[in-house]
N, C-alpha and C positions, 0 to 999 in steps of 0.2 A: 655357379654356369647354368645358361639354359636349358633345358630338356630337348633332345633332338624332335621331340613330338609337338614344338610349338612354333605353328607356321612362320610365326612373326621374325624366328632365326632365318627363314628362307626369302625374304624380303627382296626382290628383282634376281630370284635364282632361280626359283621354280620355274620351269618350262613343260606345259603338256603339249603334247602332238598327237592331233586325232583327223581323222577325214573328216569329220564335222566338226563345228565349233557351238557357241553357245548364240551367235547370231547366224542369222540369213541377211545377207547382202543382196543388193539389187540398183540397180544402175538405168536413170532414165535422163536423157538430156545432159550427160555429163553430169548428173547429180547422182549421189550414193546414199542410199538409205536403208535402214535397217529395223530388223524386227526379231524379238526374241525365238529362240529355238526352243524346243521341250522335246524335251529328252531324256529316257534314266542316265544316260551319261552326263549330259547336262547338271542332272539335280546331284549325281554323286561326286563330278569335278567341281562345279564351279565353287563351291562353300569353299575349299582350301586355296583356291586362287584368289577368291575376294580376301582372302586373310592373309595370303603370304604377297599380294601386288605382282605376281608372276605374270609370264605370256602364255597365252594360247594361241599356237600356230595351227591353222586348219584350211580348209576350204568351205568356203562359206555361200556356195550356192550359185555364183557368179561366173560364166565362160567368156573366155578373154576373146578380142577381137583380133588387135595388132599388139596390144602391151603385152608385157607377160609377168610385171611386177605388181605384186598384192599390194593392197593397203594395209596400214598400221592406224588403228583406232584404239580410242580408251573407251573401256566399258564398265559399267552402265553406263548409258549416256548421260550427263548432267551430274554424276555421282559416280566416278571412274575409280575401281578399284584395282582393276588389269589390266593389261596390254592384251587385245586380239590383233595376232600377226596373219593377214589371209594368204593364203598358196590361189595363185590363181591358174585355172587349167583351161586348155581349149574344148572345142567340143567333142573333137577325135579322140584326145585324152582322157578325159570323160566316161566318153562310150566305153573305150577298151579297158581301161583302167578299174573303174567302177563297177559298170554293168557286164564289162567281162571279165578280166579275170578276178577280181573281188567276189562277183556275184553269180558268175556262170562257172567258176572253178574251185573257187576255195570255200565258198557258203554250202554249194551241195555237197561237197567233199566230207567238209568237218562236220555235218550232219548226216553222213554215211548214207545220202541217195545220190550215188554214184553214175546213176541212168542220167541226172539230170546235168550230169556236168560236159562241158563244150571248151575241150581243151585247144585253143587256137594258140599259135606261136605269137601271133600280132597282139595277144592280148598280156602275153608274158611280155614281150618287148615294152608298151605302153607302160605295165605295171614297173617295172625296173625305170624307168624314164621317170613316173609320177615318185615314185619313194627316193629316187635322186633330188627331186624338187623340194620335198617335204624335208630333207635330210640337210639342204643346204640353208633353207629357211630356219630349221631349228639351231643350227650352228651357229648363224647371224645372230640370233635372239639369245643366245647361251651363253656365259661367260665361262670362265675358268674354273669356278670352284660350283657350277649349275648342279640342279638335279634335273635331269629331262625325263619324262613320264611319258611313254609313248603306248596309244590305244588302239588295238584291237588288228583282226585279220590284214585290214587293207595297207598295212604300213610296217610287213615286218622284216622288210630289208633296211629300213633306216635305222635300228641299233646299229648293225656291222658296218653300215657307212659314216656312222659320225664316230665308232670307235677306230677307225682308219685315221682319222683325223685329230681326235683327242682320244688317246689310249687313256689317259688317266679320268675319262670322266664317267660319270655316276650316271646309269641308266637303266630304268624299271621299265616292265613293258605287262600290259594287261591283256590277258588273251579273253574276250567277252563270250566267246560262243564255243560250242563243245568243240574238243581236239580227239581225234578217232584215233583208233588203233594203227600199228603200224601197217598192216595189210591192207588196209583202206588207203590211209596217207599216201602210201607207195604208189599208188595209181598215179598220183599227179606227177607229171615229166619234170617239175623242177622242184620235186620236196628237197633235195640236199640244199638244193640253194634257199629256201625260205626255211629250212632249220638253220643253217648258216646265217641267216640274217638274225634269227631270235637268239643265237647264242651269243650274240655279241653284247648282250645284255649284263648286269651286275644282278637283277630279279626278275624274275619270272613269274606272273600269279594265272592261277585259273581259279573258277568258280566251286571245283570242286576234286577231289582225290583222285578221282577214277581219270579225267581229267590232264592230269600232274602225272599221271604214272602213264599214260599213252603216249606224252608228249617225252617222257626220259625214255620210253621203250622205242620211241620213233628215232630221236636221237642218236641212241646206241647202235641203230642199225646202219647208220650213216659215220659217225665219228669214234674216235676211241675215248670213251669216256671213262672218269673215275665217279662212283657215286657213293653218297652217304644217305641212305634213306633217312636215317634215323632224324639226320638234324637239316632233310633237306638241301641237301648241296652235291652240286656236282663238280668236277673240275675237266676243262678243256685244256690239255697243258697246263701252263700255271697258272690260268686263269680261273678263279671262282665264281659261279654262277647259282645264286640261292631261287631255290625252289619251293613255292609255297599255294597253298589253297586256301585261297582268301574270297568267298562269296562278297559279292556286292551288296552291302543294306540299302535301306531307305531311313528317309526322315522321318520317323514313327510318328515324332512329337508332331508335324505339321500336318500327316494324317488324321490324329487325333485332334487338332484344333478344327479342321476343317469340317469333321465328323460331328463337332459338337456346333456349327454353326448354324442358328437356327434358318437360315435361309436355305442352306445346305440338307438341311432335314425336310423342312416343307417343299422343296422340289423333288427330294425321293417320294413323298408322298404323292404328289402330281405323276411322280413316273408309273407309280403302282396304279392311281386310277387310270392312267390314258392307256395301259397295258390291258386292264381290266381283269387282272388272273388272280386265282386267291394263292396260284405257288409260280414262282417267277426262276426261273435259272438265266443266268448271265455267262455272257461269253463277249471278252474284250480281248481283240487280237490285234496284231496286224494282218495284213492280207498276205499270206505267205503258204507255201505249200507246207511247212514244216511246223504248223499251228495245230495242226489236225482240224481246221473246220469242219470238211466235207463230213469225215467221222463223226464228229460230234453230230450233226444233224441227222445221220443216218442213225446214232444210236438213240437219239430223242427220238427218233419216229419207232425205232423197237419199242423203247420205254410206254410210248403211247398203245401202240400196238399190244404189248403185254398188260400195260394196265390201263385197262378201257376205262376205268371210274377216274383217271387223272383227264381223258378228254374234254375238251370244253371249259377246264381250272384249271390247265399249267400252260405255261407257255416260256418258250426259249427265246430271249432278246438276244439276238447275236451282232454284236458292233465290231465290223471288220473296218480298220484304219487302212486306205488308201495307203499302194506301196506299188514302189515301181511299175508305173502305167507305161505301157507301151511294149514292155516285154514279155515275150508270147507266152511262158510258161505263167506268169502273173495272171495275164489275160483270159487263159484256158481254165485256172482257177478260178476266178470272179465269176465265168459262166455255168461252170459247174455247181459252185456253190447256190448262184440263183436259180438255177434248176432243180437242185433238190428242195430250196424251200417252198419253190414252185409245186413239187409232189409231195411232200408232206402235209404242205395247206391244203393239197386237193382231195388229198387220202382222208385228215382227220378234223378239217374245219367243219363242224355242224352247222355252221349258219348263225350261230348264236354261242354265247359263252367267249371264252378266249381264243383267240387265234393263235393254233398252234406255233408259228416261230414267225418273229418279226426281226426283220434282217435291216440293218442300218450300214451304209458303207459312209462313213464320215470318221473326223477325229473327234476328240472331246477335249475340252479345256479341264484343268484341274478340279473346279467347283463341280461339273457337270460329271468328270469320271467318279469322283466321292457319292455325289448323289446317287447314281448307279451304285455302285458299291454297297448303298446301307437300303437300296431298295431291293435287292436281290435275295431270296431265300439261299440259294445255292451259287456259288460261282464255281464256271467250267474251265478249270486250265489244263487242257487235254492236248498239248502238243506230240507230236509223234517224237520230237524230240528239240531239246531246247537247252540252250546254254544254261542258264536261269531260269528265270522269269520273276520280274519283279512289279508284275501285276499281281501275284499270289500275295505275295508280303505285303504291297499296298493294302488288299484287300482285308487283310488281319490285322495290320493296324489301325484300318478305319472303323473296324466292325467292335468298337467299345459297348455295345448295346448288347455284348454277350449271346447275339443272337447270327445265323450265318454259317455256313458251312463252305468249307472248300473242298472241292474234287479235283485232285491234281495227278497229271500224268508220271507217272513211274519212270517216264524218261525225260522226264525236266530236271535240269541240276538242282532246282528249288527240292526237289524230293530226298535230297540226301540230307537235308537240314528240316522240313517239315514234315516229320517223318507223321506228325499227330492228323494230317488231311487225310482225307479218304482219298488213297489212291487205286487209280485203275491202269489197264493197260490198252490205251486208246485203240488199238489195234483189234481188240477184242470188243467187235461191236454189242454183243450179249451183255459180255460182263459189265461196261458201262452203262447201259440201261439198268442193271440192274444195280449200279455203285449211285446212278440218279435217283432210283426208288430208295435204297437205304439214306442217300443223306437228306430226303426231304422228308422220311418219316422219324428221322434220328429224333430220342427223348430231348426236351429242352438241356437237362443236366449234362448229357453228351455234349450235346454244343458247344455250352458255357466250359466242359472241363477241355475240350479240343483246342478252342479260341484262346484262353488262358494259357495253355502250353506253348502254342503256337506265337502268341505273342511276346511272351518271355523270350521264344529266340530271337524275334526280330528286332526287339529292344535291346539282347545283349549284342548282336551284331548289325548294329544300324551301320547309317552311311560315315559317321563320325568316326567308329571303328575301324572301318576299312578303311580310310587313307591314312588314319594315325599309324594302322601296323605295317601300310607301305612306309611311310616316311621314318619309321622306327627299322625295319631291315634296310634301307635303300642308306640308312646312314651309320651302319655300321662298320666299325674298322675293318680293314682288308684281311688282317692279320690274326682277328680272333678266334679261326679254327682253317689249320692247313690239312692239306691230304697225308701231312709225313705226320703229324699228331693224330689225327684220328680220322682213319677211311675205310669203310667196307666196299671194297671194289667187287662191285658186279660183273 
C-alpha cells in the first residue's frame, strides 16, 4: 500500500483554491496570454500540484466584461503538470470583495489595526457572492474522493459552502496571516459567519500556536465546541475538526543553490560597490502599513544619531515592493516613507561617503533577491505584526557563507521559530537602534553560531515538510479519535 504522503496517489484528486494562482492571465484582442506569478504561496503550493497533477482554482488577474466563465488551461505551458481553473470577476466584485472586505476589513483586523478597518455592508455582500463563485468552481473541479485545500482570509466561506453540497468531502484550510484574539475579532460585524465558514473544514492550520489558540477562543465564543487541546481537535456537534500550527517553510535547497551561483555572487559584489557603504542594512518588504517600514527608517536615523561613527559608513537599503496602488492607506504610507527617507538623508548625508538611506520602490526577481541577501550585513525584518515572514527564512537559507545577521520583529510569526535571530520590538525606536548596533558589531563566531541554529530550523521544517504534514493530517481516518474516547472539554 502506498503512503498517504505520496502525492502521486492524489493524481487528479487535489484541488487547491486561493485568491491568486500561479499564473497571471491577460487578454488582448480576444487572445489570452499568461505570465508566471511570483509569491510565497506559489513557491509553497505548486510543487505538490506538479506531482499530484491536480487543479488550482484561482482568480488570475482578469476582470470580466460580459462573460462570467473563466478559462481552464494546462500549465506550465509546453510541459503541463496540472490544471489552472480561472474564476472570473467583474470590476465591482473585485473592488468590493478584494480591496473592500478582504483588505479593508479582514486584513487590518487580523493585524489588530482596528483603526484601519472599514466595515461597509456592500463589502460583505460582495465577499459572500465571490466566495460562492469560488466554491462552485472548486466543486466543478473536484471528484467524490478529492482533497480540497483552501487558502487564506479571502475565502473563509468556501469550506462550509462545499460542505453543504458534499458532506463527506475532505477539506483543509490554511490561514496565512495572524489570527487575532476574541476581543479584536468580535469587532467584525460578520465574525460569526466567517467562523462558521471556517468550521466547515476537516483541517485548519496556522503559522503559530498563538494564532491557533486565538482561533479556538474565537470559535468558542460563538459556538458550542468540545476541545481536545492535547491532540489539536475540536468537535462541532458530531463533526471533528483538526487544528494545527504548521508554519510555512521555504525550499532551502533552491536558495542554497542560488547563493552558490557565481553570477549571483558577482551581482552581490556589484550591489555593495554601487551602495558604497562599509556596512549595509537591508529591508525587503511589500509596501504595507503592517511591515513597519516607517518605524525602521526612524530607528535607523536614531542609530546614526546615537552612533555618529557610522555616519557616512552605514547605509539602509530599503526595497519596497509596490502593493495595492490607488488605495488611500497605501498611498499615504508611500508618501510618509518617501518623506522620512528625505529627512534622514538631509540630516545625516555628509556629502561624501555612503548615503544614509537608499529607497527602491520595485520588485525583485529570484536571483536579484538572493544577490541582495548576500550583499547585506544585516537583514531587518521588523514588521509591526506579520503572519510569518518568509523573507526571514529565505535570508537564513541563502547565507551559506556564515555571515549576515537577522534582526527580527518579536511580533512576526517567524519569531516563534527563529529564536536565535536578534529580536526587537518595532514600536520601540531606541531599542531597535540599539539592536542594529549590536547586530553590526556582533563577533563573527556568534554570527556563525546563530546562523547554524537558524539554518537547522529552516531545513527541518521546509516547504516539503509543510505540505506533507497537511496531506498526512487530511488523510487520517475520521474515526481515529472520537470525543467519547478522549475528550478534554473546555
